[in-house]
Backbone as numpy.savetxt, mean C-alpha at the origin, in Angstrom:
# Nx Ny Nz CAx CAy CAz Cx Cy Cz
-13.81 -4.88 10.75 -12.76 -4.55 9.74 -13.01 -5.56 8.51
-12.94 -4.83 7.41 -13.23 -5.70 6.10 -11.94 -5.53 5.17
-11.84 -6.52 4.31 -10.83 -6.48 3.14 -11.57 -6.19 2.00
-11.08 -5.37 1.13 -11.54 -5.34 -0.37 -10.53 -5.77 -1.16
-10.76 -6.83 -1.92 -10.01 -7.27 -2.90 -10.29 -6.71 -4.35
-9.31 -6.21 -4.90 -9.40 -5.58 -6.15 -9.01 -6.58 -7.30
-9.93 -7.10 -8.12 -9.67 -8.00 -9.06 -9.27 -7.50 -10.33
-8.37 -8.19 -10.99 -7.84 -7.72 -12.28 -7.54 -8.92 -13.19
-7.34 -8.66 -14.44 -7.01 -9.79 -15.31 -5.55 -10.26 -15.06
-5.28 -11.69 -15.27 -3.96 -12.06 -15.04 -2.84 -11.16 -15.95
-1.82 -10.77 -15.34 -0.80 -10.11 -16.05 -1.02 -8.62 -16.27
-2.05 -8.12 -15.58 -2.31 -6.64 -15.69 -1.18 -5.84 -15.02
-0.82 -4.70 -15.78 0.23 -3.98 -15.28 -0.12 -2.68 -14.52
0.62 -2.19 -13.62 0.28 -1.08 -12.75 1.55 -0.22 -12.57
1.33 1.02 -12.27 2.46 1.96 -12.07 1.99 2.94 -10.93
2.66 2.90 -9.81 2.34 3.75 -8.66 3.56 4.75 -8.40
3.19 6.01 -8.27 4.25 7.09 -8.20 4.98 6.94 -6.91
6.33 7.38 -7.04 7.10 7.60 -5.84 7.57 9.07 -5.67
7.74 9.45 -4.48 8.34 10.78 -4.25 9.61 11.09 -4.78
9.72 11.85 -5.79 10.93 12.05 -6.54 11.72 13.44 -6.09
10.91 14.24 -5.29 11.49 15.47 -5.01 11.17 16.64 -6.18
11.12 17.77 -5.66 10.87 19.07 -6.56 12.04 19.38 -7.23
12.01 19.57 -8.63 13.01 20.24 -9.49 14.27 19.47 -9.45
14.23 18.13 -9.36 15.47 17.26 -9.62 15.47 16.82 -10.92
16.56 16.14 -11.34 16.77 15.78 -12.65 15.84 14.64 -13.05
15.15 14.00 -12.09 14.20 13.03 -12.31 12.71 13.52 -12.45
12.51 14.79 -12.15 11.19 15.35 -11.94 10.39 15.21 -13.26
11.07 15.30 -14.44 10.41 15.24 -15.67 10.07 13.80 -16.08
10.53 12.82 -15.44 10.51 11.47 -15.75 9.90 10.51 -14.55
8.80 10.90 -14.17 8.21 10.38 -12.90 7.82 8.72 -13.21
7.81 8.40 -14.47 7.44 7.21 -14.89 8.51 6.16 -14.76
9.76 6.67 -14.43 11.04 5.77 -14.50 10.91 4.89 -13.31
10.16 5.07 -12.21 10.31 4.17 -11.06 8.81 3.92 -10.64
8.50 2.91 -9.99 7.21 2.61 -9.41 7.41 2.01 -8.01
6.51 2.39 -7.04 6.38 1.62 -5.74 5.95 0.31 -5.94
6.44 -0.63 -5.10 6.05 -2.13 -5.24 4.58 -2.33 -4.70
3.97 -1.49 -4.10 2.63 -1.53 -3.68 1.87 -0.14 -3.75
0.66 -0.21 -3.33 -0.16 1.09 -3.36 -0.35 1.62 -1.98
0.37 2.81 -1.75 0.40 3.38 -0.49 -1.20 4.00 -0.18
-1.35 4.12 1.14 -2.71 4.45 1.43 -3.14 5.87 1.03
-2.11 6.76 1.02 -2.35 8.18 0.50 -2.75 8.22 -0.90
-2.20 7.50 -1.81 -2.49 7.39 -3.19 -3.82 6.70 -3.33
-4.08 5.65 -2.69 -5.34 4.96 -2.80 -6.54 5.83 -2.43
-6.30 6.60 -1.25 -7.39 7.51 -0.82 -7.69 8.57 -1.90
-6.51 9.14 -2.44 -6.73 10.13 -3.45 -7.51 9.68 -4.61
-7.25 8.39 -5.01 -7.94 7.79 -6.07 -9.42 7.67 -5.81
-9.76 7.34 -4.49 -11.05 7.19 -4.13 -11.83 8.60 -4.14
-11.03 9.64 -3.65 -11.69 10.96 -3.66 -11.84 11.49 -5.04
-10.97 11.14 -5.97 -11.22 11.71 -7.37 -12.41 11.06 -7.91
-12.65 9.75 -7.75 -13.76 9.02 -8.16 -15.03 9.58 -7.53
-15.01 9.84 -6.25 -16.05 10.31 -5.45 -16.62 11.67 -6.02
-15.64 12.51 -6.36 -15.99 13.77 -6.81 -16.75 13.74 -8.17
-16.60 12.66 -8.88 -17.25 12.41 -10.17 -18.60 11.72 -9.95
-18.58 10.80 -9.08 -19.67 9.87 -8.98 -20.76 10.41 -7.89
-20.37 10.98 -6.77 -21.19 11.48 -5.73 -20.71 12.76 -5.28
-20.68 13.86 -6.19 -20.04 15.15 -5.63 -20.85 15.77 -4.54
-22.07 15.59 -4.43 -22.96 16.22 -3.36 -22.53 15.76 -1.95
-21.93 14.55 -1.91 -21.58 14.04 -0.56 -20.12 13.91 -0.30
-19.33 14.55 -1.12 -17.84 14.53 -0.98 -17.39 15.30 0.24
-17.97 16.41 0.53 -17.47 17.16 1.83 -17.80 16.35 3.02
-19.03 15.73 3.08 -19.45 14.91 4.18 -18.50 13.73 4.34
-17.93 13.20 3.28 -17.00 12.04 3.28 -15.65 12.57 4.02
-15.36 13.87 3.65 -14.10 14.36 4.29 -14.38 14.56 5.76
-15.48 15.04 6.16 -15.73 15.19 7.57 -15.75 13.83 8.32
-16.33 12.82 7.75 -16.32 11.55 8.29 -14.91 10.99 8.60
-14.12 11.11 7.51 -12.68 10.72 7.50 -11.99 11.41 8.67
-12.18 12.71 8.90 -11.43 13.41 9.87 -11.98 13.17 11.21
-13.17 12.71 11.35 -13.71 12.11 12.60 -13.42 10.65 12.96
-12.65 10.09 12.00 -12.20 8.71 12.06 -13.30 7.67 11.91
-14.30 8.04 11.19 -15.38 7.07 10.76 -15.17 6.15 9.56
-14.00 6.57 8.81 -13.63 5.70 7.73 -12.09 5.82 7.71
-11.43 4.68 7.57 -10.03 4.56 7.57 -9.79 3.40 6.56
-8.57 3.62 5.91 -8.15 2.45 4.94 -6.63 2.29 5.13
-6.24 1.10 4.64 -4.87 0.78 4.68 -4.22 0.97 3.26
-2.96 0.86 3.21 -2.32 0.57 1.89 -2.88 -0.70 1.27
-2.62 -0.76 -0.11 -3.06 -2.05 -0.81 -1.79 -2.87 -0.99
-2.06 -4.16 -0.53 -1.09 -5.29 -0.56 -1.44 -6.36 -1.47
-0.57 -7.32 -1.43 -0.82 -8.49 -2.37 -1.72 -9.52 -1.65
-2.68 -9.96 -2.42 -3.46 -11.16 -2.00 -3.38 -12.19 -3.15
-2.95 -13.37 -2.72 -2.89 -14.55 -3.65 -3.92 -15.53 -3.37
-4.68 -15.82 -4.47 -5.75 -16.86 -4.42 -4.90 -18.08 -4.88
-4.61 -18.95 -3.75 -3.78 -20.08 -3.99 -4.61 -21.34 -3.68
-4.94 -22.15 -4.64 -5.65 -23.48 -4.47 -6.90 -23.23 -3.65
-7.65 -22.12 -4.12 -9.05 -21.69 -3.63 -8.96 -20.97 -2.24
-7.75 -20.76 -1.76 -7.62 -20.05 -0.47 -7.00 -18.57 -0.73
-7.50 -17.63 -0.03 -6.81 -16.21 -0.06 -5.83 -16.04 0.95
-4.58 -15.97 0.40 -3.40 -15.65 1.36 -2.99 -14.20 1.28
-3.17 -13.49 2.42 -3.06 -12.06 2.53 -1.57 -11.76 3.05
-0.99 -10.82 2.45 0.29 -10.59 2.80 0.31 -9.06 3.39
1.16 -8.88 4.45 1.26 -7.67 5.21 2.73 -7.12 5.25
2.90 -5.78 5.51 4.22 -5.25 5.58 5.08 -5.85 6.89
6.20 -6.09 6.71 7.10 -6.60 7.81 7.14 -5.62 8.91
6.67 -5.98 10.21 6.93 -4.93 11.18 8.26 -4.44 11.38
8.48 -3.28 11.67 9.75 -2.65 11.58 10.60 -3.23 12.84
9.97 -3.72 13.83 10.64 -4.19 15.03 11.55 -5.41 14.64
11.11 -6.21 13.75 11.82 -7.40 13.21 13.27 -6.95 12.62
13.33 -5.88 12.26 14.69 -5.45 11.66 15.79 -5.51 12.88
15.44 -5.47 14.05 16.25 -5.57 15.26 16.54 -6.89 15.75
15.89 -8.00 15.10 16.04 -9.30 15.40 17.44 -9.82 15.16
18.15 -10.41 16.17 19.44 -11.01 16.09 19.43 -12.25 15.26
19.97 -12.24 14.23 19.95 -13.53 13.38 21.33 -13.74 12.76
21.64 -14.99 12.34 22.83 -15.16 11.60 22.69 -14.91 10.13
21.53 -14.50 9.75 21.22 -14.10 8.25 20.77 -12.62 8.21
21.39 -11.72 8.64 20.95 -10.32 8.65 20.55 -9.79 7.27
21.42 -10.15 6.30 21.18 -9.62 4.92 19.81 -10.21 4.39
19.68 -11.46 4.59 18.33 -12.09 4.13 17.31 -11.41 4.80
17.31 -11.21 6.16 16.21 -10.65 6.81 15.91 -9.26 6.28
16.92 -8.47 5.99 16.71 -7.21 5.38 16.05 -7.18 4.18
16.18 -8.17 3.39 15.53 -8.28 2.07 13.99 -8.50 2.10
13.65 -9.13 3.23 12.15 -9.53 3.36 11.24 -8.28 3.58
10.30 -7.94 2.79 9.38 -6.85 2.94 8.01 -7.17 3.27
7.64 -8.49 3.02 6.16 -8.70 3.35 6.17 -10.10 4.00
5.18 -10.33 4.93 4.91 -11.52 5.60 3.55 -11.87 5.35
3.23 -13.18 5.42 1.76 -13.59 5.25 1.05 -13.31 6.46
-0.18 -13.35 6.38 -1.10 -13.10 7.58 -0.86 -14.29 8.54
-0.55 -15.57 8.08 -0.37 -16.68 8.98 0.92 -16.49 9.78
1.97 -16.00 9.18 3.12 -15.81 9.88 2.96 -14.57 10.78
2.15 -13.61 10.45 1.85 -12.52 11.47 1.07 -13.01 12.57
0.08 -13.67 12.42 -0.86 -14.23 13.58 -0.20 -15.16 14.41
0.76 -16.01 14.05 1.40 -16.93 14.74 2.66 -16.45 15.38
3.11 -15.21 14.88 4.31 -14.72 15.57 5.57 -15.56 15.27
5.62 -16.06 14.02 6.73 -16.90 13.64 8.00 -15.90 13.45
9.06 -16.25 14.15 10.34 -15.38 14.16 11.11 -15.64 13.05
11.95 -14.67 12.65 12.77 -14.79 11.43 13.63 -16.14 11.25
14.19 -16.61 12.38 15.00 -17.78 12.17 14.11 -19.05 11.65
12.93 -19.01 11.83 11.97 -19.99 11.31 11.73 -19.68 9.87
11.83 -18.43 9.39 11.48 -18.00 8.10 12.42 -18.75 7.09
13.72 -18.92 7.57 14.67 -19.46 6.81 14.78 -21.04 6.94
13.77 -21.68 7.67 13.56 -23.10 7.86 12.57 -23.55 6.81
13.11 -24.28 5.80 12.15 -24.77 4.65 11.14 -25.76 5.12
11.29 -26.26 6.31 10.25 -27.15 6.76 9.05 -26.35 7.35
9.31 -25.13 7.68 8.24 -24.38 8.39 7.76 -23.19 7.37
8.60 -22.56 6.69 8.20 -21.41 5.88 8.86 -21.62 4.42
8.29 -20.81 3.52 8.75 -20.74 2.17 8.98 -19.29 1.82
10.23 -18.98 1.06 10.48 -17.58 0.78 10.28 -17.42 -0.76
9.54 -16.32 -1.11 9.00 -16.12 -2.47 9.53 -14.80 -2.93
9.48 -14.65 -4.16 9.83 -13.27 -4.75 11.15 -12.87 -4.48
12.19 -13.69 -4.79 13.64 -13.42 -4.63 13.87 -13.19 -3.18
13.18 -13.95 -2.21 13.38 -14.04 -0.75 12.99 -12.46 -0.21
11.95 -11.91 -0.81 11.32 -10.67 -0.27 10.06 -10.86 0.42
9.48 -12.02 0.26 8.25 -12.47 0.81 8.28 -13.72 1.43
7.58 -13.91 2.65 7.63 -15.16 3.34 6.27 -15.51 3.76
5.99 -16.85 3.55 4.70 -17.52 4.03 4.85 -18.66 4.74
3.97 -19.15 5.45 3.94 -20.50 6.07 3.95 -21.60 4.92
4.66 -22.70 5.23 4.73 -23.72 4.26 3.28 -24.37 4.22
2.38 -24.17 5.29 1.06 -24.68 5.11 0.05 -23.78 4.37
0.57 -22.50 4.02 -0.12 -21.58 3.28 0.18 -21.78 1.70
1.53 -21.79 1.47 2.01 -21.99 0.14 2.91 -22.96 0.07
2.79 -24.00 -0.68 3.71 -25.23 -0.56 4.64 -25.28 -1.78
4.68 -24.31 -2.79 5.53 -24.37 -3.83 6.04 -22.86 -4.22
6.93 -22.79 -4.96 7.51 -21.50 -5.42 6.49 -20.90 -6.40
6.14 -19.58 -6.03 5.26 -18.75 -6.90 5.82 -17.48 -6.95
5.54 -16.70 -8.13 6.07 -15.36 -8.25 4.74 -14.47 -8.25
4.68 -13.50 -7.32 3.61 -12.61 -7.16 3.57 -11.52 -8.17
4.73 -11.00 -8.49 4.75 -9.78 -9.46 6.07 -9.70 -10.08
6.14 -8.93 -11.17 7.35 -8.65 -11.84 7.46 -7.30 -12.21
8.66 -6.54 -12.05 8.79 -5.23 -12.41 9.71 -5.11 -13.68
9.13 -4.36 -14.72 9.87 -4.30 -15.91 10.10 -2.81 -16.33
11.29 -2.48 -16.71 11.45 -1.17 -17.25 11.76 -1.05 -18.77
11.07 -0.29 -19.45 11.12 -0.24 -20.92 11.60 1.30 -21.37
12.27 1.21 -22.37 12.79 2.47 -22.96 11.69 2.93 -24.01
11.24 4.18 -24.00 10.14 4.59 -24.72 10.42 6.00 -25.58
9.76 6.29 -26.57 9.88 7.44 -27.44 8.56 8.05 -27.47
8.27 9.28 -27.16 7.02 9.96 -27.15 6.57 10.01 -28.68
5.24 9.82 -28.92 4.63 9.65 -30.15 4.63 11.01 -30.93
4.46 12.11 -30.13 4.39 13.43 -30.85 5.82 13.93 -31.22
5.90 14.94 -32.05 7.21 15.47 -32.57 7.87 16.30 -31.42
8.64 15.70 -30.72 9.41 16.50 -29.69 10.86 16.35 -29.85
11.32 16.41 -30.93 12.84 16.20 -31.33 13.76 17.09 -30.56
13.33 18.41 -30.20 14.06 19.28 -29.59 13.85 19.29 -28.02
13.12 18.43 -27.51 12.82 18.33 -26.09 13.68 17.26 -25.35
14.06 17.73 -24.21 14.89 16.65 -23.46 14.09 15.42 -23.00
12.81 15.45 -22.92 11.97 14.38 -22.44 11.38 13.56 -23.68
12.01 13.71 -24.92 11.47 12.97 -25.98 11.65 11.46 -25.85
12.75 11.06 -25.17 12.97 9.69 -24.76 12.93 9.52 -23.26
12.30 8.37 -22.85 12.07 8.21 -21.44 12.14 6.82 -21.23
12.10 6.51 -19.81 12.02 5.10 -19.29 10.61 4.94 -18.55
9.98 3.88 -18.78 8.66 3.57 -18.01 8.97 2.23 -17.34
8.69 2.44 -16.02 8.72 1.11 -15.18 7.34 0.65 -14.71
6.90 -0.48 -15.08 5.76 -1.02 -14.62 5.79 -2.24 -13.71
4.72 -2.48 -13.04 4.57 -3.66 -12.16 3.46 -4.54 -12.70
3.83 -5.80 -12.95 2.86 -6.83 -13.47 2.47 -7.78 -12.26
1.17 -7.93 -12.02 0.58 -8.99 -11.22 0.59 -10.32 -11.88
1.28 -11.29 -11.29 1.41 -12.48 -12.00 0.46 -13.56 -11.50
0.10 -14.66 -12.35 -0.71 -15.72 -12.12 -0.23 -16.99 -12.82
-0.64 -18.18 -12.36 -0.51 -19.43 -13.14 -1.62 -20.39 -12.78
-1.48 -21.56 -12.98 -2.61 -22.45 -12.94 -3.06 -22.72 -11.57
-2.15 -22.54 -10.52 -2.53 -22.85 -9.24 -2.76 -21.53 -8.44
-2.48 -20.41 -8.89 -2.65 -19.19 -8.06 -2.95 -18.00 -9.05
-3.36 -16.84 -8.36 -3.62 -15.54 -9.13 -3.40 -14.45 -7.93
-2.63 -13.48 -8.44 -2.29 -12.38 -7.62 -3.22 -11.14 -7.84
-3.74 -10.57 -6.69 -4.51 -9.31 -6.78 -4.08 -8.47 -5.70
-4.59 -7.15 -5.73 -4.34 -6.24 -4.63 -5.57 -6.36 -3.62
-5.30 -6.02 -2.40 -6.29 -5.90 -1.46 -6.02 -4.78 -0.43
-7.02 -4.20 0.18 -6.71 -3.17 1.19 -7.75 -3.38 2.30
-7.45 -2.81 3.54 -8.42 -3.08 4.62 -9.05 -1.56 4.90
-10.40 -1.90 5.38 -11.10 -0.50 5.71 -11.66 -0.84 7.09
-11.93 0.34 7.76 -12.81 0.44 8.92 -13.83 1.36 8.51
-14.93 0.80 8.39 -16.09 1.69 7.57 -17.17 1.88 8.67
-17.31 2.98 9.35 -18.57 3.35 10.18 -19.23 4.51 9.61
-19.24 4.60 8.33 -20.03 5.65 7.64 -21.48 5.50 7.86
-22.35 6.55 8.00 -23.69 6.38 8.09 -24.37 5.96 6.89
-25.59 5.59 6.73 -26.21 4.77 5.77 -26.01 5.42 4.41
-26.22 6.75 4.30 -26.27 7.47 2.99 -24.78 7.47 2.45
-23.78 7.71 3.38 -22.34 7.80 2.85 -21.90 6.32 2.53
-22.33 5.33 3.28 -22.00 3.93 3.00 -22.52 3.54 1.70
-23.66 3.95 1.34 -24.19 3.77 0.11 -23.43 4.35 -1.10
-22.98 5.55 -0.82 -22.18 6.27 -1.74 -20.83 5.64 -1.98
-20.32 5.08 -0.87 -18.97 4.40 -0.92 -19.12 3.23 -1.89
-20.23 2.43 -1.92 -20.33 1.29 -2.79 -20.36 1.88 -4.19
-21.04 2.92 -4.49 -21.08 3.42 -5.79 -19.73 3.89 -6.28
-18.93 4.49 -5.34 -17.61 4.97 -5.66 -16.73 3.69 -5.98
-16.87 2.51 -5.30 -16.02 1.43 -5.58 -16.42 0.85 -6.85
-17.67 0.91 -7.28 -18.08 0.41 -8.55 -17.53 1.16 -9.73
-17.43 2.57 -9.45 -16.89 3.40 -10.46 -15.41 3.34 -10.51
-14.78 3.06 -9.41 -13.28 2.84 -9.36 -12.88 1.67 -10.31
-13.65 0.65 -10.28 -13.41 -0.40 -11.09 -13.38 0.00 -12.62
-14.23 0.80 -12.99 -14.28 1.34 -14.40 -13.23 2.29 -14.72
-12.69 3.14 -13.68 -11.61 4.10 -13.91 -10.32 3.36 -13.86
-10.24 2.29 -12.96 -8.87 1.76 -12.63 -8.02 2.46 -11.84
-6.90 1.96 -11.64 -6.00 2.54 -10.51 -4.51 2.28 -10.84
-3.73 3.21 -10.82 -2.23 2.93 -11.00 -1.82 2.89 -12.53
-1.79 4.18 -13.11 -1.42 4.30 -14.49 -2.54 4.64 -15.38
-2.36 4.88 -16.69 -3.29 5.28 -17.65 -4.04 4.06 -18.17
-5.26 3.97 -17.90 -6.08 2.82 -18.32 -6.28 2.67 -19.93
-6.10 3.82 -20.49 -6.19 3.82 -21.87 -5.09 3.09 -22.56
-4.09 2.89 -21.90 -2.93 2.17 -22.43 -2.83 0.69 -21.82
-3.96 0.30 -21.13 -4.09 -0.96 -20.52 -3.39 -1.00 -19.18
-2.99 0.04 -18.54 -2.32 0.06 -17.24 -3.42 0.36 -16.19
-3.33 -0.43 -15.17 -4.21 -0.14 -13.94 -5.58 -0.65 -14.06
-5.92 -1.60 -15.06 -7.42 -1.97 -15.34 -7.77 -2.89 -14.14
-8.94 -2.76 -13.77 -9.63 -3.53 -12.64 -10.80 -4.25 -13.40
-11.28 -5.39 -12.83 -12.44 -6.06 -13.30 -13.53 -6.19 -12.36
-13.17 -6.16 -11.00 -14.30 -6.21 -9.99 -13.69 -5.97 -8.62
-14.53 -5.89 -7.60 -13.89 -5.79 -6.26 -14.90 -6.72 -5.42
-14.30 -7.35 -4.43 -14.91 -8.23 -3.49 -14.67 -7.84 -2.08
-15.63 -7.68 -1.25 -15.54 -7.20 0.13 -15.67 -8.48 1.09
-14.66 -8.75 1.89 -14.74 -9.94 2.68 -14.44 -9.51 4.15
-14.91 -10.31 5.14 -14.59 -10.03 6.49 -13.06 -10.39 6.83
-12.56 -9.66 7.60 -11.07 -9.73 7.88 -10.77 -9.52 9.45
-10.09 -10.35 10.00 -9.61 -10.08 11.38 -8.26 -10.67 11.58
-7.69 -10.16 12.68 -6.24 -10.75 13.05 -6.45 -11.56 14.27
-6.16 -12.80 14.16 -6.44 -13.79 15.24 -5.10 -13.95 16.12
-5.13 -12.92 17.12 -4.14 -12.74 18.09 -4.89 -12.60 19.53
-4.79 -13.47 20.40 -5.56 -13.49 21.51 -5.05 -12.37 22.54
-3.82 -12.27 22.76 -3.11 -11.33 23.78 -2.14 -10.46 23.01
-2.22 -9.15 23.11 -1.17 -8.33 22.59 -1.11 -6.97 23.29
0.06 -6.25 23.08 0.24 -4.95 23.62 0.32 -3.91 22.74
1.00 -4.27 21.60 1.33 -3.28 20.60 0.39 -3.51 19.26
0.44 -2.51 18.52 -0.22 -2.63 17.09 0.81 -2.18 16.12
0.62 -2.57 14.76 1.50 -2.19 13.72 0.67 -1.44 12.71
1.17 -0.41 12.19 0.44 0.32 11.18 0.43 -0.41 9.84
-0.74 -0.29 9.17 -0.85 -0.89 7.77 -1.08 0.29 6.83
-1.02 1.60 7.17 -1.13 2.70 6.49 -0.07 3.70 6.63
0.27 4.62 5.78 1.10 5.63 5.94 0.49 6.65 7.12
1.27 7.13 7.94 0.80 8.02 9.05 1.50 9.37 8.88
0.56 10.42 9.02 1.04 11.79 9.19 0.81 12.12 10.63
1.64 12.02 11.56 1.30 12.18 12.96 1.06 13.65 13.41
0.25 13.88 14.23 0.00 15.38 14.72 1.26 15.73 15.57
1.43 16.99 15.74 2.52 17.54 16.48 2.61 16.92 17.95
3.73 16.44 18.38 3.86 15.80 19.76 3.19 14.62 19.99
2.73 13.91 18.90 2.02 12.67 19.08 2.85 11.43 19.13
4.16 11.65 18.76 5.05 10.44 18.84 5.44 10.08 20.20
5.21 8.86 20.64 5.45 8.49 22.07 6.81 7.78 22.14
7.35 7.60 23.39 8.65 6.95 23.54 8.69 5.61 22.97
7.74 4.73 23.28 7.68 3.47 22.85 7.19 3.24 21.39
7.87 3.64 20.51 7.44 3.79 19.13 8.58 3.40 18.23
8.41 2.65 17.25 9.56 2.16 16.30 8.94 2.33 14.99
9.75 3.07 14.05 9.19 3.45 12.85 10.29 3.73 11.88
9.96 3.75 10.65 10.87 4.20 9.46 10.07 5.46 8.90
10.94 6.33 8.19 10.25 7.48 7.58 10.29 7.36 6.09
9.29 7.82 5.42 9.22 7.95 4.04 8.77 9.35 3.64
9.51 9.90 2.56 9.10 11.22 2.05 7.97 11.01 1.03
6.99 11.79 1.15 5.84 11.79 0.13 5.61 13.32 -0.38
5.20 13.31 -1.70 5.05 14.54 -2.22 6.03 15.12 -3.22
6.02 16.46 -3.37 6.94 17.02 -4.46 6.36 16.97 -5.92
5.14 16.67 -6.07 4.68 16.61 -7.41 4.61 18.00 -7.98
5.05 18.13 -9.32 5.10 19.39 -10.11 3.59 19.93 -10.38
3.47 21.14 -10.05 2.09 21.78 -10.29 2.17 22.59 -11.55
3.20 23.58 -11.46 3.29 24.55 -12.59 4.82 25.06 -12.46
5.12 25.91 -13.47 6.56 26.39 -13.41 6.74 27.15 -12.21
7.91 26.69 -11.44 8.23 27.39 -10.18 7.53 26.96 -9.04
6.62 25.87 -9.09 5.74 25.54 -7.99 5.55 23.95 -7.99
5.59 23.41 -6.80 5.39 21.96 -6.71 4.78 21.75 -5.35
4.25 20.65 -5.15 3.75 20.29 -3.79 4.76 20.06 -2.85
4.51 20.48 -1.57 5.54 20.26 -0.46 5.75 18.88 -0.18
7.02 18.61 0.12 7.41 17.23 0.45 7.08 17.06 2.08
6.58 15.93 2.46 6.43 15.65 3.90 6.78 14.42 4.33
7.23 14.19 5.63 7.65 13.00 6.09 6.48 12.23 6.85
6.36 10.98 6.53 5.30 10.14 7.06 6.00 8.92 7.65
5.29 8.33 8.63 5.69 6.91 9.19 5.33 5.88 8.15
6.29 5.13 7.78 6.14 4.05 6.78 5.22 2.83 7.44
4.51 2.21 6.59 3.79 1.01 7.08 4.64 -0.04 7.89
4.22 -0.67 8.88 4.82 -1.51 9.67 5.46 -0.91 10.95
5.14 0.43 11.16 5.57 1.01 12.50 4.94 0.48 13.67
5.64 0.39 14.74 5.00 -0.37 15.99 4.56 0.80 16.93
3.22 0.58 17.23 2.65 1.62 18.17 2.20 1.06 19.44
2.64 1.70 20.48 2.00 1.26 21.88 0.69 2.02 22.08
0.59 3.37 21.68 -0.48 4.10 21.85 -1.16 4.30 20.39
-2.53 4.54 20.47 -3.11 4.70 19.22 -2.93 6.13 18.66
-2.03 6.26 17.70 -1.68 7.59 17.12 -2.77 7.89 16.12
-3.48 9.00 16.14 -4.57 9.30 15.28 -4.17 9.52 13.86
-3.14 10.34 13.60 -2.74 10.82 12.32 -3.62 11.92 11.82
-3.50 12.33 10.71 -4.36 13.56 10.16 -4.32 13.58 8.70
-5.19 14.25 8.08 -5.33 14.60 6.69 -4.70 16.02 6.54
-3.63 16.06 5.64 -2.97 17.30 5.56 -3.33 18.06 4.27
-3.62 19.39 4.42 -3.82 20.18 3.14 -2.53 20.66 2.69
-2.21 20.22 1.37 -0.97 20.59 0.82 -1.10 21.86 -0.18
-2.35 22.07 -0.56 -2.44 23.29 -1.56 -3.95 23.84 -1.47
-4.02 25.10 -1.71 -5.33 25.71 -1.55 -6.17 25.72 -3.07
-5.45 26.21 -4.01 -6.02 26.19 -5.33 -5.10 25.66 -6.39
-5.38 24.40 -6.85 -6.46 23.72 -6.60 -6.27 22.98 -5.14
-7.43 22.61 -4.48 -7.29 22.07 -3.19 -6.70 20.62 -3.32
-5.65 20.39 -2.60 -5.09 19.05 -2.62 -4.81 18.66 -1.18
-5.24 17.37 -0.89 -5.10 16.79 0.42 -4.25 15.62 0.42
-3.50 15.30 1.56 -2.82 14.04 1.70 -3.39 13.38 2.76
-3.67 12.09 2.56 -4.20 11.21 3.59 -3.22 10.69 4.43
-3.24 10.92 5.76 -2.15 10.23 6.78 -2.85 9.80 8.04
-4.19 9.29 7.96 -4.71 8.74 9.20 -4.18 7.44 9.47
-4.09 6.98 10.80 -3.47 5.75 11.18 -4.52 4.63 11.13
-4.07 3.49 10.54 -4.98 2.37 10.46 -3.87 1.32 11.01
-4.22 0.53 12.09 -3.24 -0.35 12.61 -3.92 -1.64 13.08
-3.25 -2.73 13.23 -3.70 -4.07 13.54 -2.84 -4.67 14.73
-3.45 -5.52 15.55 -2.63 -6.16 16.57 -1.32 -6.82 16.01
-0.35 -6.75 16.67 0.93 -7.48 16.35 1.27 -8.41 17.45
1.72 -9.57 17.11 2.03 -10.63 18.01 3.16 -10.19 18.99
2.97 -10.62 20.28 4.04 -10.27 21.24 5.48 -10.84 20.87
5.54 -12.01 20.21 6.88 -12.43 19.79 7.56 -11.43 19.01
6.94 -10.55 18.22 7.62 -9.52 17.40 8.11 -8.38 18.19
7.78 -8.42 19.53 8.09 -7.29 20.40 9.15 -7.79 21.38
8.66 -8.72 22.25 9.45 -9.09 23.44 10.64 -10.04 23.17
10.52 -10.72 21.94 11.60 -11.63 21.57 12.66 -10.78 20.61
12.33 -9.65 20.45 13.20 -8.78 19.55 13.72 -7.51 20.12
12.97 -6.72 20.74 13.43 -5.42 21.28 14.03 -5.57 22.65
């Protein structure tokens, strides 16, 4: 398993779409909200779009390889370069929502935990112990005190009121709100995105994947690059492993579209709705339910890539990528 760090300039802004539903009052203003991170289905779609431009002859082979499980990716999360060390953050395993604590509201607010917290199986009571852990980002992110020793802010979300440049005085969408996410940096740290991959592509496709990544940097991700949104400067591929010696369960780090009857009894998950994008008058993409990142899996659910539309062909990535989860997060919780 490898991690790909997507580098950008300090303060770069991004905007990632959320499922708003079809034909709602918010449909015409998809810019009003943004996800706090880049889900795996959106990331994969961005790769496919660039692949179609950079290496069109091998795109179908890439689809086949993905369906065969030879290439998987996670959602993109925060990576903080702090005092020359990379601190990787992961989604909070859903099992920890059942942890009995005297601080249930604070526990609910936490969405991401550091790789160190994940590997050591540090339980929530210790998250609120300032000698062991540090809470960041308005107590939505937790890290070991040995990883981060001071208050830092990873990102900021800003909503601005805007007016379209063209003459649309008689249109209801002349005025709109735009919400952007800014990755933050300071003298001791810099925040970037990273995602995990399992890459077992054969030599030719692996070479094309490198070309696609190089082109992705030029195209950017998450918003219109022409306005300065979603700009990237480089990507770095590093080795990545989860140092847990003994485990029984895994936790998902991607959205999952499970196959029929694939959900097992010993499975804990949350659901997220994806889709609903407007295509043309009277038609939008279907909404679908997916397992949210952080789902606890005892069996290896394969997931699937779902075809949402024939013309134009539109696919939604829902393969399962999961990593070992510490037994503390299971046996001391559930």
